[in-house]
MARMI-949814 format. One record per atom (N, C-alpha, C, CB): chain; atom name; x, y, z. Coordinates in Angstrom, 3 decimals, m for minus. Each point is the difference from the previous one (the first is absolute). Glycine has a CB too. Layout:
% residues N
+------+------+----------+----------+----------+
: unit : site :       xx :       yy :       zz :
+------+------+----------+----------+----------+
:    A :   CA :        X :        Y :        Z :
...
+------+------+----------+----------+----------+
% end
This chain:
% residues 79
+------+------+----------+----------+----------+
: unit : site :       xx :       yy :       zz :
+------+------+----------+----------+----------+
:    A :    N :    8.781 :    7.044 :   m3.844 :
:    A :   CA :   m0.905 :   m0.305 :    1.079 :
:    A :    C :    0.642 :   m0.965 :    0.988 :
:    A :   CB :   m1.935 :    0.388 :   m1.533 :
:    A :    N :    2.794 :   m1.284 :    1.068 :
:    A :   CA :    0.558 :   m0.997 :    0.913 :
:    A :    C :    0.906 :    0.606 :    1.056 :
:    A :   CB :   m0.143 :   m1.639 :   m1.832 :
:    A :    N :    0.587 :    2.879 :    1.638 :
:    A :   CA :    0.833 :    0.611 :    1.036 :
:    A :    C :   m0.761 :    0.159 :    1.309 :
:    A :   CB :    1.275 :    1.197 :   m1.777 :
:    A :    N :   m2.612 :   m1.218 :    1.721 :
:    A :   CA :   m0.812 :    0.113 :    1.202 :
:    A :    C :   m0.411 :   m1.368 :    0.538 :
:    A :   CB :   m0.822 :    2.205 :   m0.821 :
:    A :    N :    1.072 :   m3.267 :    0.061 :
:    A :   CA :   m0.469 :   m1.328 :    0.376 :
:    A :    C :    1.121 :   m0.870 :    0.553 :
:    A :   CB :   m1.757 :    0.190 :   m1.743 :
:    A :    N :    2.955 :   m0.072 :    1.177 :
:    A :   CA :    1.104 :   m0.830 :    0.470 :
:    A :    C :    1.220 :    0.865 :    0.296 :
:    A :   CB :   m0.872 :   m1.949 :   m1.334 :
:    A :    N :    1.731 :    1.462 :    2.197 :
:    A :   CA :    1.138 :    0.784 :    0.484 :
:    A :    C :    0.968 :    0.387 :   m1.114 :
:    A :   CB :   m0.226 :   m1.163 :    2.177 :
:    A :    N :    0.442 :    0.277 :   m3.144 :
:    A :   CA :    0.971 :    0.289 :   m1.057 :
:    A :    C :   m0.555 :    0.929 :   m1.071 :
:    A :   CB :    1.014 :   m2.214 :    0.430 :
:    A :    N :   m2.343 :    2.346 :   m0.481 :
:    A :   CA :   m0.618 :    0.838 :   m1.020 :
:    A :    C :   m0.228 :   m0.712 :   m1.316 :
:    A :   CB :    1.066 :    1.911 :    1.080 :
:    A :    N :   m0.608 :   m3.142 :   m1.178 :
:    A :   CA :   m0.181 :   m0.776 :   m1.239 :
:    A :    C :   m0.244 :   m1.460 :    0.372 :
:    A :   CB :    1.495 :    1.595 :   m1.320 :
:    A :    N :   m2.366 :   m2.222 :    0.574 :
:    A :   CA :   m0.211 :   m1.433 :    0.146 :
:    A :    C :    0.805 :   m0.719 :   m1.071 :
:    A :   CB :   m2.317 :    0.356 :    0.972 :
:    A :    N :    3.092 :   m1.366 :   m0.566 :
:    A :   CA :    0.619 :   m0.848 :   m1.006 :
:    A :    C :   m0.961 :   m1.167 :   m0.262 :
:    A :   CB :    2.388 :    0.658 :    0.729 :
:    A :    N :   m2.028 :   m1.546 :   m1.649 :
:    A :   CA :   m0.888 :   m1.105 :   m0.382 :
:    A :    C :   m0.383 :   m0.856 :    1.205 :
:    A :   CB :    1.051 :   m0.017 :   m2.271 :
:    A :    N :   m0.092 :   m0.231 :    3.150 :
:    A :   CA :   m0.277 :   m0.811 :    1.194 :
:    A :    C :   m0.990 :    0.706 :    0.927 :
:    A :   CB :    2.295 :   m1.009 :   m0.169 :
:    A :    N :   m2.150 :    2.332 :    0.338 :
:    A :   CA :   m0.934 :    0.774 :    0.830 :
:    A :    C :   m1.418 :   m0.070 :   m0.561 :
:    A :   CB :    1.874 :    1.539 :    0.657 :
:    A :    N :   m1.981 :   m1.435 :   m1.979 :
:    A :   CA :   m1.315 :   m0.020 :   m0.648 :
:    A :    C :   m0.684 :   m1.343 :    0.207 :
:    A :   CB :    0.817 :    1.641 :   m1.707 :
:    A :    N :   m0.082 :   m2.712 :    1.519 :
:    A :   CA :   m0.557 :   m1.340 :    0.208 :
:    A :    C :   m0.419 :   m0.172 :    1.460 :
:    A :   CB :    1.450 :   m0.920 :   m1.859 :
:    A :    N :   m0.615 :    1.363 :    2.782 :
:    A :   CA :   m0.327 :   m0.104 :    1.418 :
:    A :    C :   m1.235 :    0.798 :    0.365 :
:    A :   CB :    2.400 :   m0.338 :    0.471 :
:    A :    N :   m2.498 :    1.546 :   m1.000 :
:    A :   CA :   m1.166 :    0.854 :    0.272 :
:    A :    C :   m1.267 :   m0.632 :   m0.568 :
:    A :   CB :    1.473 :    2.046 :   m0.030 :
:    A :    N :   m1.399 :   m2.544 :   m1.195 :
:    A :   CA :   m1.156 :   m0.646 :   m0.614 :
:    A :    C :   m0.431 :   m1.221 :    0.815 :
:    A :   CB :    0.750 :    0.811 :   m2.264 :
:    A :    N :    0.199 :   m1.629 :    2.674 :
:    A :   CA :   m0.339 :   m1.178 :    0.807 :
:    A :    C :   m0.646 :    0.387 :    1.321 :
:    A :   CB :    1.891 :   m1.223 :   m1.057 :
:    A :    N :   m1.410 :    2.298 :    1.672 :
:    A :   CA :   m0.604 :    0.471 :    1.249 :
:    A :    C :   m1.441 :    0.433 :   m0.222 :
:    A :   CB :    2.253 :    0.727 :    0.808 :
:    A :    N :   m2.511 :   m0.011 :   m1.908 :
:    A :   CA :   m1.365 :    0.439 :   m0.308 :
:    A :    C :   m0.903 :   m1.206 :   m0.283 :
:    A :   CB :    0.903 :    2.170 :   m0.928 :
:    A :    N :   m0.396 :   m3.160 :    0.214 :
:    A :   CA :   m0.779 :   m1.210 :   m0.274 :
:    A :    C :   m0.321 :   m0.722 :    1.306 :
:    A :   CB :    1.088 :   m0.218 :   m2.268 :
:    A :    N :   m0.102 :    0.110 :    3.155 :
:    A :   CA :   m0.219 :   m0.642 :    1.305 :
:    A :    C :   m1.028 :    0.754 :    0.829 :
:    A :   CB :    2.344 :   m0.851 :   m0.054 :
:    A :    N :   m2.280 :    2.199 :    0.052 :
:    A :   CA :   m0.988 :    0.799 :    0.738 :
:    A :    C :   m1.406 :   m0.233 :   m0.539 :
:    A :   CB :    1.757 :    1.726 :    0.460 :
:    A :    N :   m1.877 :   m1.861 :   m1.769 :
:    A :   CA :   m1.308 :   m0.259 :   m0.588 :
:    A :    C :   m0.527 :   m1.362 :    0.437 :
:    A :   CB :    0.601 :    1.438 :   m1.966 :
:    A :    N :    0.266 :   m2.435 :    1.955 :
:    A :   CA :   m0.414 :   m1.357 :    0.388 :
:    A :    C :   m0.346 :   m0.061 :    1.489 :
:    A :   CB :    1.461 :   m0.958 :   m1.814 :
:    A :    N :   m0.591 :    1.513 :    2.656 :
:    A :   CA :   m0.178 :   m0.136 :    1.448 :
:    A :    C :   m1.029 :    0.969 :    0.581 :
:    A :   CB :    2.348 :   m0.763 :    0.109 :
:    A :    N :   m2.343 :    2.033 :   m0.555 :
:    A :   CA :   m0.845 :    1.032 :    0.613 :
:    A :    C :   m1.087 :    0.538 :   m0.925 :
:    A :   CB :    1.943 :    0.602 :    1.385 :
:    A :    N :   m1.934 :   m1.016 :   m2.639 :
:    A :   CA :   m0.988 :    0.447 :   m0.992 :
:    A :    C :    0.072 :    1.501 :   m0.260 :
:    A :   CB :   m1.472 :   m1.868 :    0.720 :
:    A :    N :    2.679 :    2.409 :   m0.690 :
:    A :   CA :    0.226 :    1.406 :   m0.340 :
:    A :    C :    1.200 :    0.088 :   m0.934 :
:    A :   CB :   m0.972 :    0.778 :    2.217 :
:    A :    N :    0.994 :    0.272 :   m3.038 :
:    A :   CA :    1.103 :    0.202 :   m0.930 :
:    A :    C :   m0.052 :    1.419 :   m0.538 :
:    A :   CB :    0.002 :   m2.447 :   m0.618 :
:    A :    N :    0.921 :    2.766 :   m0.272 :
:    A :   CA :    0.007 :    1.276 :   m0.714 :
:    A :    C :   m0.575 :   m0.220 :   m1.392 :
:    A :   CB :    2.018 :    0.819 :    1.312 :
:    A :    N :   m2.747 :    0.183 :   m1.807 :
:    A :   CA :   m0.607 :   m0.072 :   m1.315 :
:    A :    C :    0.457 :    1.187 :   m0.833 :
:    A :   CB :   m1.993 :   m1.226 :    0.936 :
:    A :    N :    2.108 :    1.047 :   m2.244 :
:    A :   CA :    0.389 :    1.122 :   m0.858 :
:    A :    C :   m1.138 :    1.016 :   m0.105 :
:    A :   CB :    1.534 :   m1.519 :   m1.301 :
:    A :    N :   m1.172 :    2.772 :    1.096 :
:    A :   CA :   m0.965 :    1.088 :   m0.203 :
:    A :    C :    0.261 :    0.570 :   m1.392 :
:    A :   CB :   m0.134 :    0.554 :    2.516 :
:    A :    N :   m0.913 :   m0.463 :   m3.320 :
:    A :   CA :    0.120 :    0.541 :   m1.352 :
:    A :    C :   m0.890 :    1.232 :   m0.152 :
:    A :   CB :    0.516 :   m2.302 :   m0.899 :
:    A :    N :   m0.052 :    3.261 :    0.117 :
:    A :   CA :   m0.802 :    1.176 :   m0.342 :
:    A :    C :   m1.049 :   m0.473 :   m1.002 :
:    A :   CB :    1.943 :    1.656 :    0.410 :
:    A :    N :   m3.211 :   m1.364 :   m0.141 :
:    A :   CA :   m1.075 :   m0.600 :   m0.782 :
:    A :    C :   m0.045 :    0.470 :   m1.451 :
:    A :   CB :   m1.264 :   m0.175 :    2.101 :
:    A :    N :    1.528 :    1.437 :   m2.363 :
:    A :   CA :   m0.130 :    0.483 :   m1.378 :
:    A :    C :    1.179 :   m0.390 :   m0.884 :
:    A :   CB :   m1.328 :    1.888 :    0.882 :
:    A :    N :    2.529 :   m1.993 :   m0.297 :
:    A :   CA :    1.185 :   m0.315 :   m0.809 :
:    A :    C :    0.503 :   m1.427 :    0.206 :
:    A :   CB :    0.608 :    2.398 :    0.115 :
:    A :    N :   m1.095 :   m3.077 :    0.933 :
:    A :   CA :    0.462 :   m1.338 :    0.387 :
:    A :    C :    1.476 :    0.008 :    0.414 :
:    A :   CB :   m1.686 :   m0.994 :   m1.571 :
:    A :    N :    2.210 :    2.177 :    1.929 :
:    A :   CA :    1.392 :    0.120 :    0.437 :
:    A :    C :    0.141 :   m0.480 :    1.442 :
:    A :   CB :    0.351 :    1.942 :   m1.573 :
:    A :    N :    0.748 :   m2.643 :    1.858 :
:    A :   CA :    0.251 :   m0.481 :    1.353 :
:    A :    C :    0.337 :    1.168 :    0.916 :
:    A :   CB :    0.802 :   m2.205 :   m0.907 :
:    A :    N :   m1.573 :    2.363 :    1.964 :
:    A :   CA :    0.212 :    1.050 :    1.001 :
:    A :    C :    0.934 :   m0.498 :    1.084 :
:    A :   CB :   m2.271 :    0.953 :   m0.469 :
:    A :    N :    2.096 :   m2.201 :    0.862 :
:    A :   CA :    0.784 :   m0.584 :    1.081 :
:    A :    C :   m0.750 :   m1.180 :    0.575 :
:    A :   CB :    1.053 :    2.221 :    0.523 :
:    A :    N :   m0.978 :   m2.387 :    0.800 :
:    A :   CA :   m0.732 :   m1.088 :    0.636 :
:    A :    C :   m0.444 :    0.417 :    1.393 :
:    A :   CB :    1.307 :   m1.689 :   m1.326 :
:    A :    N :   m2.268 :    0.954 :    1.829 :
:    A :   CA :   m0.555 :    0.249 :    1.331 :
:    A :    C :   m0.386 :   m1.353 :    0.569 :
:    A :   CB :   m0.851 :    2.341 :   m0.613 :
:    A :    N :    0.977 :   m2.469 :    1.930 :
:    A :   CA :   m0.432 :   m1.253 :    0.588 :
:    A :    C :    0.221 :   m0.068 :    1.487 :
:    A :   CB :    0.477 :   m1.057 :   m2.136 :
:    A :    N :   m0.662 :   m0.131 :    2.643 :
:    A :   CA :    0.139 :   m0.269 :    1.425 :
:    A :    C :    1.114 :   m1.004 :    0.228 :
:    A :   CB :   m2.436 :    0.488 :    0.366 :
:    A :    N :    3.052 :   m0.366 :    0.791 :
:    A :   CA :    0.936 :   m1.020 :    0.464 :
:    A :    C :   m0.184 :   m0.115 :    1.503 :
:    A :   CB :    1.678 :    0.466 :   m1.881 :
:    A :    N :   m1.190 :   m1.553 :    2.431 :
:    A :   CA :   m0.150 :   m0.192 :    1.441 :
:    A :    C :    1.025 :    0.867 :    0.728 :
:    A :   CB :   m0.855 :   m2.370 :   m0.341 :
:    A :    N :    0.385 :    3.054 :    1.358 :
:    A :   CA :    0.880 :    0.769 :    0.871 :
:    A :    C :    0.443 :   m0.885 :    1.156 :
:    A :   CB :   m1.150 :    2.167 :   m0.634 :
:    A :    N :    0.205 :   m2.860 :    1.199 :
:    A :   CA :    0.247 :   m1.071 :    0.964 :
:    A :    C :   m1.205 :   m0.936 :   m0.092 :
:    A :   CB :    1.414 :    1.498 :    1.575 :
:    A :    N :   m1.545 :   m2.427 :   m0.688 :
:    A :   CA :   m1.079 :   m0.986 :   m0.131 :
:    A :    C :   m1.385 :    0.586 :    0.205 :
:    A :   CB :    1.595 :   m1.698 :    0.775 :
:    A :    N :   m1.690 :    2.902 :   m0.238 :
:    A :   CA :   m1.304 :    0.608 :    0.270 :
:    A :    C :   m0.286 :    1.226 :   m0.847 :
:    A :   CB :    0.192 :   m0.855 :    2.290 :
:    A :    N :    0.803 :    1.390 :   m2.984 :
:    A :   CA :   m0.176 :    1.253 :   m0.728 :
:    A :    C :    0.522 :   m0.106 :   m1.424 :
:    A :   CB :    0.180 :    1.242 :    2.150 :
:    A :    N :   m0.804 :   m0.450 :   m3.003 :
:    A :   CA :    0.433 :    0.099 :   m1.392 :
:    A :    C :    0.484 :    1.418 :   m0.268 :
:    A :   CB :   m1.633 :   m1.804 :   m0.706 :
:    A :    N :    2.433 :    1.941 :   m0.324 :
:    A :   CA :    0.539 :    1.297 :   m0.400 :
:    A :    C :   m0.350 :    0.211 :   m1.472 :
:    A :   CB :    1.908 :   m0.133 :    1.710 :
:    A :    N :   m2.423 :    1.320 :   m2.046 :
:    A :   CA :   m0.286 :    0.315 :   m1.390 :
:    A :    C :    1.200 :    0.738 :   m0.576 :
:    A :   CB :   m2.504 :    0.109 :    0.441 :
:    A :    N :    2.802 :   m0.396 :   m1.681 :
:    A :   CA :    1.143 :    0.645 :   m0.631 :
:    A :    C :   m0.310 :    0.418 :   m1.418 :
:    A :   CB :    1.506 :   m1.336 :    1.432 :
:    A :    N :   m0.818 :    2.371 :   m1.866 :
:    A :   CA :   m0.152 :    0.531 :   m1.345 :
:    A :    C :    1.386 :    0.215 :   m0.582 :
:    A :   CB :   m2.210 :    1.107 :    0.581 :
:    A :    N :    2.390 :   m1.493 :   m1.803 :
:    A :   CA :    1.238 :    0.265 :   m0.726 :
:    A :    C :   m0.420 :    0.567 :   m1.353 :
:    A :   CB :    1.320 :   m1.877 :    1.199 :
:    A :    N :   m1.280 :    3.199 :   m1.305 :
:    A :   CA :   m0.459 :    0.681 :   m1.209 :
:    A :    C :    1.175 :    0.611 :   m0.748 :
:    A :   CB :   m2.205 :    0.474 :    1.097 :
:    A :    N :    2.110 :   m0.466 :   m2.409 :
:    A :   CA :    1.008 :    0.669 :   m0.812 :
:    A :    C :   m0.087 :    1.501 :    0.270 :
:    A :   CB :   m0.110 :   m1.815 :   m1.794 :
:    A :    N :    1.251 :    2.499 :    1.896 :
:    A :   CA :    0.005 :    1.421 :    0.392 :
:    A :    C :   m0.915 :    0.895 :   m0.826 :
:    A :   CB :    2.301 :   m0.364 :    0.735 :
:    A :    N :   m2.469 :    0.105 :   m2.013 :
:    A :   CA :   m0.851 :    0.871 :   m0.814 :
:    A :    C :   m1.462 :   m0.067 :    0.428 :
:    A :   CB :    1.584 :   m0.308 :   m1.896 :
:    A :    N :   m1.944 :   m0.685 :    2.726 :
:    A :   CA :   m1.374 :   m0.138 :    0.466 :
:    A :    C :   m0.184 :    0.418 :    1.463 :
:    A :   CB :   m0.267 :   m1.845 :   m1.639 :
:    A :    N :    1.323 :    2.345 :    2.261 :
:    A :   CA :   m0.114 :    0.460 :    1.386 :
:    A :    C :   m0.905 :    1.223 :    0.077 :
:    A :   CB :    2.298 :   m0.897 :    0.508 :
:    A :    N :   m2.949 :    1.048 :    0.657 :
:    A :   CA :   m0.828 :    1.175 :    0.331 :
:    A :    C :   m1.166 :    0.206 :   m0.950 :
:    A :   CB :    2.016 :    1.034 :    0.953 :
:    A :    N :   m2.563 :   m2.143 :   m1.461 :
:    A :   CA :   m1.162 :    0.091 :   m0.891 :
:    A :    C :   m1.194 :   m0.785 :    0.556 :
:    A :   CB :    1.558 :    0.265 :   m1.957 :
:    A :    N :   m1.445 :   m0.761 :    3.176 :
:    A :   CA :   m1.105 :   m0.686 :    0.635 :
:    A :    C :   m0.101 :   m1.498 :   m0.274 :
:    A :   CB :   m1.136 :    2.133 :   m0.140 :
:    A :    N :    2.107 :   m2.683 :   m0.586 :
:    A :   CA :   m0.079 :   m1.424 :   m0.339 :
:    A :    C :    0.135 :   m0.891 :    1.233 :
:    A :   CB :    0.946 :    0.533 :   m2.247 :
:    A :    N :   m0.085 :   m0.193 :    3.163 :
:    A :   CA :    0.180 :   m0.842 :    1.202 :
:    A :    C :   m1.289 :   m0.008 :    0.827 :
:    A :   CB :    2.487 :    0.523 :    0.040 :
:    A :    N :   m3.096 :    0.623 :    0.120 :
:    A :   CA :   m1.256 :    0.076 :    0.759 :
:    A :    C :   m1.077 :   m0.816 :   m0.693 :
:    A :   CB :    0.616 :    2.283 :    0.853 :
:    A :    N :   m0.712 :   m2.136 :   m2.153 :
:    A :   CA :   m1.013 :   m0.746 :   m0.752 :
:    A :    C :    0.260 :   m1.494 :    0.088 :
:    A :   CB :   m0.282 :    1.939 :   m1.557 :
:    A :    N :    1.524 :   m2.357 :    1.455 :
:    A :   CA :    0.316 :   m1.425 :    0.083 :
:    A :    C :   m0.334 :   m0.569 :    1.381 :
:    A :   CB :    1.812 :    0.338 :   m1.699 :
:    A :    N :   m1.558 :    0.449 :    2.745 :
:    A :   CA :   m0.294 :   m0.447 :    1.357 :
:    A :    C :   m1.481 :   m0.216 :    0.177 :
:    A :   CB :    1.990 :    1.219 :    0.847 :
+------+------+----------+----------+----------+
% end
């Protein structure tokens, strides 16, 4: 999935820490973040969905789903 999120296609430990800190800062400053999505019957992690700031006036919704859960309506339901 990270091949669609970052240029290198992989996050190293430093990238992960930086991404987490950015999400924590967005939650503190703008009160938005990404949340995990779980399949209710199996409790399996589907991915995550959330908001981030696009600019000071707009927000952007994003979905990062594991491929086995694509095209099953989870992104629409999460939105």
